MIVEX-380425 format. One record per residue (C-alpha): residue in one letter; x, y, z. Coordinates in steps of 0.02 Angstrom, whole numbers, always signed. Example, Ala and Ser with C-alpha at 12.3 -4.5 7.8 and 13.67 -1.06 7.14 Angstrom:
BEGIN
{aa=A	X=+615	Y=-225	Z=+390};
{aa=S	X=+684	Y=-53	Z=+357};
// end
This chain:
BEGIN
{aa=M	X=-3595	Y=-595	Z=-1687};
{aa=T	X=-3684	Y=-705	Z=-1545};
{aa=E	X=-3667	Y=-877	Z=-1542};
{aa=P	X=-3841	Y=-945	Z=-1551};
{aa=F	X=-3906	Y=-1043	Z=-1393};
{aa=G	X=-3929	Y=-1210	Z=-1494};
{aa=A	X=-3736	Y=-1200	Z=-1533};
{aa=R	X=-3689	Y=-1159	Z=-1336};
{aa=L	X=-3822	Y=-1285	Z=-1286};
{aa=R	X=-3742	Y=-1422	Z=-1387};
{aa=Q	X=-3569	Y=-1400	Z=-1328};
{aa=A	X=-3619	Y=-1376	Z=-1144};
{aa=M	X=-3718	Y=-1553	Z=-1159};
{aa=D	X=-3570	Y=-1628	Z=-1247};
{aa=E	X=-3454	Y=-1566	Z=-1122};
{aa=R	X=-3560	Y=-1592	Z=-957};
{aa=G	X=-3693	Y=-1699	Z=-1022};
{aa=P	X=-3873	Y=-1659	Z=-1046};
{aa=L	X=-3924	Y=-1642	Z=-851};
{aa=C	X=-4044	Y=-1478	Z=-815};
{aa=V	X=-4069	Y=-1443	Z=-642};
{aa=G	X=-4205	Y=-1332	Z=-561};
{aa=I	X=-4199	Y=-1203	Z=-452};
{aa=D	X=-4363	Y=-1214	Z=-368};
{aa=P	X=-4357	Y=-1138	Z=-183};
{aa=H	X=-4521	Y=-1184	Z=-131};
{aa=A	X=-4574	Y=-1165	Z=+35};
{aa=S	X=-4584	Y=-1343	Z=+75};
{aa=L	X=-4392	Y=-1367	Z=+15};
{aa=L	X=-4334	Y=-1227	Z=+118};
{aa=T	X=-4423	Y=-1299	Z=+267};
{aa=E	X=-4329	Y=-1451	Z=+223};
{aa=W	X=-4157	Y=-1369	Z=+211};
{aa=G	X=-4187	Y=-1292	Z=+398};
{aa=L	X=-4216	Y=-1109	Z=+304};
{aa=N	X=-4337	Y=-984	Z=+343};
{aa=D	X=-4487	Y=-934	Z=+214};
{aa=D	X=-4410	Y=-784	Z=+167};
{aa=V	X=-4288	Y=-673	Z=+65};
{aa=A	X=-4143	Y=-732	Z=+161};
{aa=G	X=-4191	Y=-904	Z=+165};
{aa=L	X=-4207	Y=-899	Z=-27};
{aa=E	X=-4057	Y=-802	Z=-55};
{aa=R	X=-3958	Y=-952	Z=+32};
{aa=F	X=-4048	Y=-1078	Z=-55};
{aa=S	X=-4008	Y=-1021	Z=-234};
{aa=R	X=-3816	Y=-998	Z=-202};
{aa=T	X=-3806	Y=-1137	Z=-125};
{aa=V	X=-3867	Y=-1235	Z=-283};
{aa=V	X=-3775	Y=-1128	Z=-392};
{aa=E	X=-3604	Y=-1137	Z=-300};
{aa=A	X=-3632	Y=-1337	Z=-285};
{aa=L	X=-3679	Y=-1380	Z=-461};
{aa=S	X=-3621	Y=-1239	Z=-571};
{aa=D	X=-3455	Y=-1323	Z=-628};
{aa=R	X=-3536	Y=-1487	Z=-687};
{aa=V	X=-3722	Y=-1463	Z=-741};
{aa=A	X=-3753	Y=-1406	Z=-932};
{aa=V	X=-3916	Y=-1306	Z=-874};
{aa=F	X=-3985	Y=-1224	Z=-724};
{aa=K	X=-4191	Y=-1189	Z=-736};
{aa=P	X=-4225	Y=-1070	Z=-610};
{aa=Q	X=-4436	Y=-1074	Z=-574};
{aa=S	X=-4457	Y=-885	Z=-573};
{aa=A	X=-4640	Y=-892	Z=-477};
{aa=F	X=-4552	Y=-948	Z=-310};
{aa=F	X=-4445	Y=-786	Z=-325};
{aa=E	X=-4575	Y=-683	Z=-386};
{aa=R	X=-4693	Y=-715	Z=-221};
{aa=F	X=-4566	Y=-620	Z=-131};
{aa=G	X=-4603	Y=-458	Z=-227};
{aa=S	X=-4465	Y=-346	Z=-283};
{aa=R	X=-4333	Y=-426	Z=-152};
{aa=G	X=-4358	Y=-587	Z=-234};
{aa=V	X=-4343	Y=-542	Z=-403};
{aa=A	X=-4169	Y=-469	Z=-345};
{aa=V	X=-4115	Y=-637	Z=-293};
{aa=L	X=-4154	Y=-711	Z=-448};
{aa=E	X=-4071	Y=-566	Z=-544};
{aa=K	X=-3917	Y=-621	Z=-455};
{aa=T	X=-3936	Y=-814	Z=-467};
{aa=V	X=-3961	Y=-785	Z=-628};
{aa=Q	X=-3807	Y=-682	Z=-656};
{aa=E	X=-3699	Y=-792	Z=-546};
{aa=A	X=-3741	Y=-978	Z=-623};
{aa=R	X=-3699	Y=-878	Z=-796};
{aa=A	X=-3539	Y=-811	Z=-743};
{aa=A	X=-3503	Y=-982	Z=-679};
{aa=G	X=-3520	Y=-1063	Z=-840};
{aa=A	X=-3681	Y=-1136	Z=-840};
{aa=L	X=-3831	Y=-1105	Z=-957};
{aa=V	X=-3993	Y=-1023	Z=-870};
{aa=L	X=-4158	Y=-1074	Z=-945};
{aa=M	X=-4291	Y=-954	Z=-859};
{aa=D	X=-4453	Y=-1048	Z=-819};
{aa=A	X=-4562	Y=-910	Z=-841};
{aa=K	X=-4709	Y=-982	Z=-957};
{aa=R	X=-4734	Y=-829	Z=-1016};
{aa=G	X=-4874	Y=-800	Z=-1144};
{aa=D	X=-4966	Y=-641	Z=-1215};
{aa=I	X=-4995	Y=-542	Z=-1372};
{aa=G	X=-4918	Y=-394	Z=-1468};
{aa=S	X=-4822	Y=-266	Z=-1363};
{aa=T	X=-4851	Y=-365	Z=-1193};
{aa=M	X=-4768	Y=-514	Z=-1266};
{aa=A	X=-4627	Y=-403	Z=-1330};
{aa=A	X=-4609	Y=-347	Z=-1157};
{aa=Y	X=-4615	Y=-507	Z=-1080};
{aa=A	X=-4465	Y=-554	Z=-1187};
{aa=E	X=-4382	Y=-383	Z=-1166};
{aa=A	X=-4366	Y=-438	Z=-975};
{aa=F	X=-4286	Y=-605	Z=-1004};
{aa=L	X=-4198	Y=-605	Z=-1186};
{aa=R	X=-4145	Y=-433	Z=-1202};
{aa=K	X=-3958	Y=-433	Z=-1171};
{aa=D	X=-3949	Y=-289	Z=-1050};
{aa=S	X=-4082	Y=-325	Z=-938};
{aa=P	X=-4038	Y=-398	Z=-774};
{aa=L	X=-4140	Y=-552	Z=-791};
{aa=F	X=-4063	Y=-594	Z=-965};
{aa=S	X=-4060	Y=-777	Z=-976};
{aa=D	X=-3996	Y=-902	Z=-1110};
{aa=A	X=-4165	Y=-979	Z=-1141};
{aa=L	X=-4350	Y=-938	Z=-1083};
{aa=T	X=-4495	Y=-1061	Z=-1076};
{aa=V	X=-4653	Y=-990	Z=-1163};
{aa=S	X=-4841	Y=-1038	Z=-1189};
{aa=P	X=-4908	Y=-1038	Z=-1357};
{aa=Y	X=-5083	Y=-1057	Z=-1315};
{aa=L	X=-5139	Y=-890	Z=-1388};
{aa=G	X=-5076	Y=-953	Z=-1547};
{aa=Y	X=-4890	Y=-990	Z=-1601};
{aa=G	X=-4891	Y=-819	Z=-1695};
{aa=S	X=-4906	Y=-728	Z=-1544};
{aa=L	X=-4743	Y=-787	Z=-1497};
{aa=S	X=-4660	Y=-690	Z=-1631};
{aa=P	X=-4588	Y=-550	Z=-1533};
{aa=A	X=-4489	Y=-688	Z=-1420};
{aa=I	X=-4432	Y=-763	Z=-1572};
{aa=A	X=-4361	Y=-618	Z=-1641};
{aa=L	X=-4277	Y=-554	Z=-1486};
{aa=A	X=-4206	Y=-724	Z=-1453};
{aa=R	X=-4136	Y=-735	Z=-1634};
{aa=E	X=-4054	Y=-553	Z=-1609};
{aa=S	X=-3985	Y=-602	Z=-1437};
{aa=G	X=-3927	Y=-771	Z=-1472};
{aa=A	X=-4053	Y=-835	Z=-1340};
{aa=G	X=-4175	Y=-979	Z=-1342};
{aa=L	X=-4355	Y=-1028	Z=-1311};
{aa=F	X=-4430	Y=-1184	Z=-1261};
{aa=V	X=-4617	Y=-1182	Z=-1305};
{aa=L	X=-4742	Y=-1292	Z=-1210};
{aa=A	X=-4792	Y=-1443	Z=-1336};
{aa=L	X=-4841	Y=-1609	Z=-1243};
{aa=T	X=-4832	Y=-1561	Z=-1051};
{aa=S	X=-4852	Y=-1687	Z=-925};
{aa=N	X=-4983	Y=-1622	Z=-823};
{aa=P	X=-5147	Y=-1699	Z=-853};
{aa=E	X=-5241	Y=-1555	Z=-875};
{aa=G	X=-5128	Y=-1524	Z=-1042};
{aa=G	X=-5201	Y=-1654	Z=-1132};
{aa=E	X=-5375	Y=-1552	Z=-1161};
{aa=V	X=-5280	Y=-1409	Z=-1252};
{aa=Q	X=-5120	Y=-1515	Z=-1313};
{aa=H	X=-5220	Y=-1660	Z=-1373};
{aa=A	X=-5356	Y=-1556	Z=-1461};
{aa=V	X=-5372	Y=-1612	Z=-1650};
{aa=R	X=-5364	Y=-1468	Z=-1786};
{aa=A	X=-5476	Y=-1464	Z=-1948};
{aa=D	X=-5328	Y=-1527	Z=-2028};
{aa=G	X=-5328	Y=-1699	Z=-1928};
{aa=R	X=-5159	Y=-1645	Z=-1834};
{aa=N	X=-5159	Y=-1607	Z=-1660};
{aa=V	X=-5103	Y=-1447	Z=-1564};
{aa=G	X=-4962	Y=-1525	Z=-1481};
{aa=A	X=-4892	Y=-1603	Z=-1656};
{aa=T	X=-4936	Y=-1418	Z=-1721};
{aa=M	X=-4819	Y=-1353	Z=-1594};
{aa=L	X=-4685	Y=-1471	Z=-1647};
{aa=A	X=-4703	Y=-1446	Z=-1817};
{aa=H	X=-4686	Y=-1262	Z=-1805};
{aa=L	X=-4522	Y=-1269	Z=-1714};
{aa=A	X=-4460	Y=-1380	Z=-1840};
{aa=A	X=-4483	Y=-1249	Z=-1955};
{aa=E	X=-4398	Y=-1116	Z=-1845};
{aa=N	X=-4251	Y=-1232	Z=-1826};
{aa=T	X=-4236	Y=-1265	Z=-2022};
{aa=G	X=-4046	Y=-1287	Z=-2066};
{aa=E	X=-3970	Y=-1230	Z=-1906};
{aa=E	X=-3813	Y=-1327	Z=-1869};
{aa=P	X=-3768	Y=-1415	Z=-1741};
{aa=L	X=-3928	Y=-1384	Z=-1638};
{aa=G	X=-4079	Y=-1250	Z=-1676};
{aa=S	X=-4120	Y=-1144	Z=-1543};
{aa=F	X=-4305	Y=-1170	Z=-1523};
{aa=G	X=-4345	Y=-1314	Z=-1413};
{aa=A	X=-4526	Y=-1392	Z=-1352};
{aa=V	X=-4561	Y=-1452	Z=-1189};
{aa=V	X=-4604	Y=-1639	Z=-1184};
{aa=G	X=-4636	Y=-1729	Z=-1027};
{aa=A	X=-4531	Y=-1879	Z=-984};
{aa=T	X=-4674	Y=-1960	Z=-912};
{aa=L	X=-4783	Y=-1974	Z=-1065};
{aa=G	X=-4739	Y=-2137	Z=-1110};
{aa=D	X=-4719	Y=-2206	Z=-1306};
{aa=L	X=-4725	Y=-2038	Z=-1419};
{aa=S	X=-4689	Y=-2139	Z=-1585};
{aa=T	X=-4844	Y=-2051	Z=-1668};
{aa=Y	X=-4772	Y=-1876	Z=-1635};
{aa=D	X=-4616	Y=-1811	Z=-1745};
{aa=L	X=-4499	Y=-1764	Z=-1617};
{aa=D	X=-4357	Y=-1728	Z=-1730};
{aa=I	X=-4373	Y=-1534	Z=-1748};
{aa=N	X=-4183	Y=-1498	Z=-1750};
{aa=G	X=-4188	Y=-1420	Z=-1570};
{aa=P	X=-4187	Y=-1454	Z=-1400};
{aa=L	X=-4310	Y=-1576	Z=-1287};
{aa=L	X=-4331	Y=-1502	Z=-1103};
{aa=A	X=-4400	Y=-1665	Z=-1029};
{aa=P	X=-4474	Y=-1623	Z=-857};
{aa=G	X=-4529	Y=-1765	Z=-741};
{aa=V	X=-4370	Y=-1858	Z=-709};
{aa=G	X=-4352	Y=-1896	Z=-511};
{aa=A	X=-4487	Y=-1859	Z=-399};
{aa=Q	X=-4630	Y=-1843	Z=-525};
{aa=G	X=-4601	Y=-2033	Z=-582};
{aa=A	X=-4496	Y=-2041	Z=-737};
{aa=T	X=-4304	Y=-2121	Z=-728};
{aa=P	X=-4166	Y=-2085	Z=-853};
{aa=A	X=-4190	Y=-2282	Z=-907};
{aa=D	X=-4351	Y=-2209	Z=-979};
{aa=L	X=-4293	Y=-2071	Z=-1098};
{aa=P	X=-4266	Y=-2204	Z=-1250};
{aa=R	X=-4426	Y=-2271	Z=-1237};
{aa=V	X=-4514	Y=-2099	Z=-1228};
{aa=F	X=-4397	Y=-1991	Z=-1362};
{aa=G	X=-4326	Y=-2130	Z=-1478};
{aa=A	X=-4224	Y=-2062	Z=-1612};
{aa=A	X=-4237	Y=-1892	Z=-1537};
{aa=I	X=-4147	Y=-1949	Z=-1375};
{aa=R	X=-3963	Y=-1845	Z=-1402};
{aa=N	X=-4064	Y=-1693	Z=-1402};
{aa=V	X=-4150	Y=-1717	Z=-1244};
{aa=V	X=-4123	Y=-1602	Z=-1095};
{aa=P	X=-4177	Y=-1721	Z=-936};
{aa=N	X=-4243	Y=-1609	Z=-799};
{aa=V	X=-4215	Y=-1659	Z=-617};
{aa=S	X=-4278	Y=-1526	Z=-496};
{aa=R	X=-4334	Y=-1598	Z=-317};
{aa=G	X=-4228	Y=-1762	Z=-347};
{aa=V	X=-4060	Y=-1657	Z=-324};
{aa=L	X=-4129	Y=-1523	Z=-226};
{aa=R	X=-4186	Y=-1624	Z=-77};
{aa=H	X=-4015	Y=-1674	Z=-30};
{aa=G	X=-3970	Y=-1506	Z=+22};
{aa=P	X=-3903	Y=-1393	Z=+100};
{aa=D	X=-3759	Y=-1495	Z=+111};
{aa=A	X=-3648	Y=-1450	Z=-59};
{aa=G	X=-3583	Y=-1631	Z=-67};
{aa=A	X=-3731	Y=-1718	Z=-66};
{aa=L	X=-3804	Y=-1611	Z=-194};
{aa=R	X=-3657	Y=-1637	Z=-296};
{aa=D	X=-3670	Y=-1835	Z=-278};
{aa=S	X=-3858	Y=-1831	Z=-312};
{aa=A	X=-3829	Y=-1721	Z=-477};
{aa=E	X=-3673	Y=-1834	Z=-532};
{aa=R	X=-3810	Y=-1991	Z=-481};
{aa=F	X=-3941	Y=-1929	Z=-606};
{aa=A	X=-3803	Y=-1885	Z=-741};
{aa=D	X=-3721	Y=-2064	Z=-733};
{aa=E	X=-3887	Y=-2136	Z=-745};
{aa=I	X=-3920	Y=-2023	Z=-899};
{aa=R	X=-3771	Y=-2060	Z=-986};
{aa=S	X=-3804	Y=-2247	Z=-964};
{aa=A	X=-3964	Y=-2223	Z=-1037};
{aa=L	X=-3893	Y=-2148	Z=-1190};
{aa=P	X=-3842	Y=-2259	Z=-1352};
{aa=S	X=-3675	Y=-2255	Z=-1389};
{aa=A	X=-3618	Y=-2125	Z=-1524};
// end
């Protein structure tokens, strides 16, 4: 039986710390690294990040869009990046934010969550805003494959509020509804459920939300977007031990020197460890 993603993530976080490093090869970063904005630059960038950090971070989060913009050759680099990262012992969370209905959602799930897919990842970000039930094919395949999902719930972008803070007829807003669905998915799972939420680290006090979903909370926004590791306990409260803080540019801007990438990731990891309450 395949070990569920939540159990594998809990082990990786306990052994390596909870830091998640994005692999976001957008044009400006390639330029900063002295690389061309082409497939060769993309491949060099991605391989450097994986080789520098795969033995020390719990999770890599490749942003699919920055690979897809190069067409099939870019997707081939993404496939290789995922495979090399997983082979080196890191978990891979594919940031593709897929969301659709029926057979289309099932096909997206097969692309990233089917065990024999070239893009198989340990987890996938998904959008529930065609209704949480539209994610059913991805949830089913994730369970079958021992993979996980991270559902957009309370994102840090200002535009998200008009959907996520909208109040339903029952008086609960949409973001809180997504959290409640995830808590139900994770009921009884130990040591951690496999169905997580994306909750921005820049959102400030979230004490009015029940973040105890018995699953991981991906927290983008640390570093370049303005949140710091010291902010995490205030934002996430009692759920802090299930938080996976994501840093992208804050680490990546130190490349292409592998030692500088490692030093930056280690600084963030140390700051996160210092911010966590003692066990």
